[in-house]
Structure formats: structure tokens, C-alpha cells
C-alpha positions as a printed Julia matrix, in Angstrom:
331×3 Matrix{Float64}:
 -120.73  43.61  48.76
 -122.28  46.97  48.94
 -125.79  45.69  49.25
 -125.62  46.04  53.03
 -128.45  45.83  55.47
 -129.43  49.42  55.04
 -129.88  48.66  51.36
 -131.57  45.36  52.04
 -134.22  46.95  54.18
 -135.02  50.13  52.25
 -138.78  50.4   52.06
 -141.19  52.73  50.32
 -141.87  56.07  52.02
 -144.33  55.66  54.9
 -147.92  56.59  54.49
 -148.54  57.67  58.07
 -146.75  57.26  61.4
 -144.2   54.72  62.55
 -144.48  50.94  62.01
 -143.89  48.47  64.86
 -141.21  45.77  64.51
 -142.34  42.52  62.92
 -141.3   38.95  63.76
 -138.47  38.86  61.21
 -136.9   42.03  62.62
 -137.12  40.6   66.14
 -135.44  37.37  64.96
 -132.59  39.4   63.5
 -132.25  41.27  66.82
 -131.72  37.94  68.59
 -129.12  36.77  66.04
 -127.23  40.06  66.16
 -127.25  40.03  69.97
 -125.75  36.51  69.93
 -123.04  37.41  67.4
 -122.17  40.62  69.24
 -121.86  38.78  72.54
 -119.44  36.21  71.07
 -117.42  38.86  69.2
 -117.17  41.25  72.15
 -116.09  38.38  74.39
 -113.36  37.47  71.9
 -112.18  41.08  71.66
 -112.0   41.24  75.45
 -110.02  37.98  75.49
 -107.6   39.37  72.91
 -106.81  42.49  74.95
 -106.38  40.54  78.19
 -103.4   38.45  77.05
 -100.1   39.88  75.85
  -99.41  36.68  73.9
 -102.42  37.49  71.71
 -101.7   41.23  71.46
  -98.19  40.57  70.13
  -99.18  37.84  67.66
  -99.73  39.17  64.09
 -102.4   36.57  63.38
 -104.45  37.61  66.41
 -103.96  41.3   65.63
 -105.6   40.78  62.24
 -108.25  38.61  63.89
 -109.06  41.37  66.4
 -109.29  43.93  63.58
 -111.85  41.72  61.85
 -113.88  41.34  65.05
 -113.89  45.09  65.72
 -114.98  45.87  62.14
 -117.73  43.24  62.31
 -119.04  44.52  65.66
 -119.16  48.1   64.4
 -120.82  46.95  61.17
 -123.47  44.89  62.96
 -124.3   47.68  65.43
 -124.67  50.37  62.76
 -126.62  48.19  60.33
 -128.91  47.05  63.13
 -129.68  50.66  64.08
 -130.42  51.45  60.43
 -132.56  48.33  60.21
 -134.7   49.46  63.14
 -135.0   52.98  61.75
 -135.88  51.7   58.29
 -138.44  49.14  59.44
 -140.03  51.84  61.59
 -139.73  54.26  58.61
 -137.99  57.0   60.58
 -136.22  59.62  58.44
 -132.87  61.3   59.13
 -130.92  64.2   57.56
 -129.36  63.22  54.25
 -125.92  64.51  55.25
 -125.92  62.24  58.32
 -127.09  59.31  56.19
 -124.19  59.85  53.78
 -121.67  59.78  56.64
 -123.17  56.57  58.04
 -123.2   54.91  54.61
 -119.57  55.92  54.04
 -118.59  54.23  57.33
 -120.51  51.1   56.36
 -118.88  51.0   52.93
 -115.51  51.0   54.69
 -116.47  48.35  57.26
 -118.15  46.13  54.7
 -115.01  45.67  52.61
 -112.57  45.7   55.57
 -113.5   42.19  56.75
 -112.79  40.28  53.48
 -109.59  42.29  52.93
 -108.42  41.36  56.43
 -109.28  37.72  55.77
 -107.14  37.9   52.64
 -104.24  39.19  54.74
 -104.82  36.36  57.23
 -104.67  33.82  54.4
 -101.32  35.27  53.35
 -100.12  34.99  56.95
 -101.02  31.28  56.91
  -99.14  30.92  53.61
  -96.01  32.51  55.08
  -96.29  30.41  58.25
  -96.56  27.08  56.42
  -94.63  27.63  53.19
  -91.88  29.91  54.56
  -91.42  28.73  58.16
  -87.82  29.91  58.44
  -88.74  33.48  57.49
  -92.1   33.58  59.27
  -90.74  35.25  62.43
  -88.97  37.85  60.32
  -91.88  38.63  57.96
  -94.86  38.25  60.3
  -94.28  40.76  63.12
  -96.73  42.83  65.23
  -95.48  46.03  63.59
  -96.09  44.68  60.09
  -99.53  43.45  61.17
 -100.4   47.01  62.25
  -99.06  48.32  58.94
 -101.25  45.77  57.16
 -104.29  47.12  59.04
 -103.44  50.64  57.84
 -103.07  49.41  54.26
 -106.43  47.63  54.51
 -108.12  50.83  55.69
 -106.47  52.75  52.85
 -107.79  50.23  50.32
 -111.26  50.49  51.83
 -111.18  54.27  51.51
 -110.93  53.94  47.71
 -114.49  52.64  47.58
 -115.65  55.36  49.97
 -114.14  58.07  47.76
 -115.81  56.59  44.66
 -119.18  56.58  46.45
 -118.84  60.18  47.66
 -117.75  61.46  44.24
 -120.71  59.73  42.58
 -123.06  61.45  45.05
 -121.59  64.89  44.45
 -121.93  64.42  40.68
 -125.47  63.02  40.8
 -127.3   65.34  43.23
 -127.78  69.11  43.6
 -126.8   70.89  46.83
 -130.44  71.05  47.98
 -130.45  67.25  48.28
 -127.98  67.33  51.18
 -130.27  69.48  53.33
 -133.28  67.15  52.87
 -134.34  64.12  54.95
 -134.89  60.49  53.98
 -135.16  56.91  55.21
 -131.46  56.09  55.24
 -130.32  53.38  52.84
 -127.69  53.11  50.15
 -130.44  52.33  47.65
 -131.94  55.75  48.36
 -128.56  57.37  47.65
 -128.06  55.38  44.43
 -130.89  56.91  42.42
 -129.16  56.41  39.05
 -128.22  53.07  37.47
 -124.68  54.25  36.67
 -123.98  54.8   40.39
 -124.8   51.17  41.18
 -122.83  49.95  38.16
 -119.8   52.0   39.24
 -120.0   50.64  42.78
 -120.33  47.06  41.5
 -117.33  47.52  39.18
 -115.13  48.66  42.08
 -116.3   45.73  44.2
 -115.62  43.27  41.39
 -112.01  44.5   41.28
 -111.72  44.01  45.06
 -113.05  40.48  44.85
 -110.91  39.57  41.86
 -107.82  40.6   43.82
 -108.92  38.79  47.0
 -109.92  35.62  45.14
 -106.53  35.43  43.42
 -104.67  35.85  46.72
 -106.75  33.23  48.54
 -106.47  30.72  45.66
 -102.71  31.3   45.5
 -102.4   30.69  49.27
 -104.55  27.55  49.14
 -102.69  25.85  46.29
  -99.28  26.71  47.73
 -100.23  25.3   51.14
 -101.77  22.22  49.49
  -98.51  21.57  47.62
  -96.48  21.74  50.83
  -99.03  19.6   52.72
  -98.76  16.78  50.2
  -95.0   16.59  50.71
  -95.27  16.68  54.52
  -95.88  13.81  56.92
  -96.91  13.14  60.52
  -97.61  16.13  62.77
  -96.5   18.6   60.09
  -99.11  17.22  57.72
 -101.86  17.64  60.35
 -100.84  21.25  60.95
 -100.81  22.02  57.24
 -104.18  20.36  56.69
 -105.58  22.61  59.41
 -104.11  25.59  57.56
 -105.8   24.38  54.36
 -109.16  24.18  56.11
 -108.65  27.69  57.45
 -108.01  29.1   53.97
 -111.02  27.16  52.62
 -113.27  28.73  55.26
 -111.94  32.15  54.24
 -112.83  31.3   50.64
 -116.34  30.25  51.7
 -116.81  33.53  53.54
 -115.61  35.44  50.49
 -118.07  33.54  48.25
 -120.96  34.34  50.6
 -119.98  38.0   50.5
 -119.67  37.91  46.71
 -123.22  36.56  46.38
 -124.42  39.88  47.84
 -123.64  41.41  44.45
 -126.18  39.11  42.77
 -128.92  39.56  45.35
 -130.24  42.89  43.96
 -130.95  41.32  40.56
 -133.0   38.51  42.14
 -134.77  40.97  44.45
 -135.61  43.31  41.57
 -137.2   40.44  39.61
 -139.26  39.31  42.64
 -140.35  42.87  43.4
 -142.27  42.98  40.1
 -144.23  39.88  41.19
 -145.06  40.2   44.9
 -144.02  42.7   47.6
 -144.34  40.27  50.54
 -142.14  37.66  48.86
 -139.68  40.44  48.02
 -139.47  41.55  51.66
 -138.98  37.95  52.83
 -136.14  37.42  50.34
 -134.43  40.57  51.58
 -134.51  39.33  55.16
 -133.12  35.98  53.97
 -130.32  37.73  52.05
 -129.39  39.75  55.13
 -129.14  36.66  57.35
 -127.35  34.41  54.83
 -125.0   36.8   53.06
 -124.33  39.51  55.68
 -124.73  37.91  59.11
 -123.5   34.41  58.18
 -120.09  35.47  56.74
 -119.42  37.46  59.91
 -120.29  34.4   61.98
 -117.55  32.37  60.28
 -114.69  34.55  61.58
 -115.13  33.5   65.25
 -115.51  29.9   64.06
 -112.23  29.97  62.09
 -109.89  31.86  64.39
 -111.63  31.65  67.74
 -113.33  28.36  68.43
 -110.93  26.32  66.25
 -107.85  27.75  68.0
 -107.11  25.63  71.07
 -105.05  28.18  73.0
 -107.53  30.97  72.33
 -110.51  28.77  73.2
 -109.07  27.89  76.62
 -108.67  31.57  77.56
 -112.06  32.39  76.04
 -113.76  29.76  78.18
 -112.08  31.15  81.28
 -113.52  34.65  80.72
 -116.86  33.37  79.44
 -117.38  31.46  82.7
 -116.15  34.39  84.85
 -113.04  32.54  86.04
 -114.84  29.3   86.93
 -112.92  27.56  84.15
 -109.56  28.18  85.86
 -109.16  24.64  87.18
 -109.96  23.16  83.77
 -107.41  25.49  82.15
 -104.71  24.39  84.6
 -105.5   20.74  83.92
 -105.34  21.44  80.18
 -101.91  23.07  80.49
 -100.7   20.22  82.7
 -101.8   17.66  80.1
 -100.07  19.63  77.38
  -96.81  19.62  79.38
  -97.18  15.91  80.12
  -97.61  15.12  76.43
  -94.54  17.21  75.55
  -92.46  15.44  78.21
  -93.51  12.0   76.94
  -92.64  13.04  73.4
  -89.12  14.16  74.41
  -88.54  10.95  76.37
  -89.63   8.86  73.4
  -87.27  10.77  71.1
  -84.34  10.24  73.49
  -85.06   6.54  73.69
């Protein structure tokens, strides 16, 4: 996963001056602006309602959104600097890359935790309230950040071993590729990431098959709820696969680079959109737009309160359906 946007857009040192933005960079600006708008709106919605702030599932969801927003903002700034071929101090570049290493792995780890939450909710319903609490969700966020820091430490140690002290006082076009000058650094980073993804893949597969087993034995409304949980875990798996493909992108890009530079640059833009932006677009789809209660509140704030009447009607219909269901059961 470490082939982030700053790596995807590392270019040769500039000949003279600063380059203007091209059409592909402008397209990416529009996509990032759209994703940031949706994510920031969802974060705002989360903090406005106590029901969301005290729900472990939404706490993990908000952590994912915050990490994705920070990641998109920082990578977009590096993209603009790299396309324009503007240099920065190496020490500052190392700090920025360390932050991105952390953010890049935080999202799939959080999704893994969310898959486990779905497993507990569906397969252990009687213990769900005991196991899945807001305090434990916050502890899970701390554990996720601790796991992310392992990769950061590995990256920093590899830099200290590979470069002399004079390197840290120089300037460069900031990208992780520029910091990974030796093949063993990239191999070490890939090995750590493979371990992360092996662990996450096992957890998500375990959650999926356990939920699928319970769903087959269920019926009626319970079966619908469990099928929705299965689809949620499947979307997490799809996001993880898209992120995993980032590890293979450098090999394809390196082969194309030997053939044609323009094709190489186009492929790097494609990789950034498909395997960095797209996985981060799936999170709002899974836990935002597919969640009925969250969507209602989101629409209210998105339309600046104009959706209030619709929300009240929605709640009224929900109560009416519940009343009819109770009457039918009594009869």
C-alpha cells in the first residue's frame, strides 16, 4: 500500500522553472474536492448526534473518514508540488511521508476492526452490547494507530541506515520513491505490508464465512439483516483488494517506463484514481449512504435543514410500521 500518491507522481528533476498543472491533475482536483466534501459532511453529521458518537460502529467509521480526509489533503498537496516540480527540505519530506505511511495503513486496519464488529453483532448478539462499547472502540483506535506506527518505525530506520547525515539537510521533490533509493528499502517496506494484508485478509475472511453460516440458518427479517452484513464485509474485502493491488502497480509502471514516458505517466494517474482514491470512496458508500438512519441525518445537514419535514415523515412512517407489526403479532 505504500505506493501512495507522492510515490505515484514522482517525476524527474526539473530542467528549468515550474510546470503548470495539466488536465489530469485538474481532473484529480475535482475528484478529491468531491470526496472531501462528502467525507467532511459525514464527519460533521457524526459529531452532531450523540447517538452516533456513542455507537462503536460509527466511532470506527468516523476514524476512517478523518484518516481518509487527512490522507487526501496531504497527498493532493504533494501532487501539486510534484507536478509543479517544487522542492522542499528533505527533513520535512520525511515527516510528511511518515504521516502518510501511518494514514495509508490506518484505513484498511480500521475496516478490519469494523468487519469484526459486524461479526460480533450478528454471530454473538447476546454479548454484542457487552463487547462492543464506545470505550473499547476508542481503545481499538489506539491499537490501530500503534500497529500503523510499526511501519513508520521500519521506514525511518531504513532511512537512517541508508543515507548519510548530509542527506537530511538537502532539498528534493518530495516522494517516497525519492526516499527509497535502494531496492532493499522497497523490499523491506513491501514485506511489512504483506504481513499487514495477510492479517487483515484472514480476519475479513473469517468474519465473512462466520456471518454467512449464521445467515443460512436464519429466516425472515433476521436473514435480511445478516445478508446486509455479508454485503458490508464483502465491500470491505473489495476495498482491501484494491489497496493490495497498489503493491503490484510499481512493477507494471517500471516495465512501462522502459517503453514510453507518456504512457508511464498516464498509468500512474490511473493507478492513483483506481487504487488510492477509489478505495477511499467505498467507505462513505458502505457505512454512510447504505445506513438508513445516518443517511436521513446526512440529508438534513446537506440540505441546510430543508430536509426536516422529510425526516419527520420518515420517522413517522417508521413508527407506523412498528405499530402495525406489534398489532399483527398480538392478533
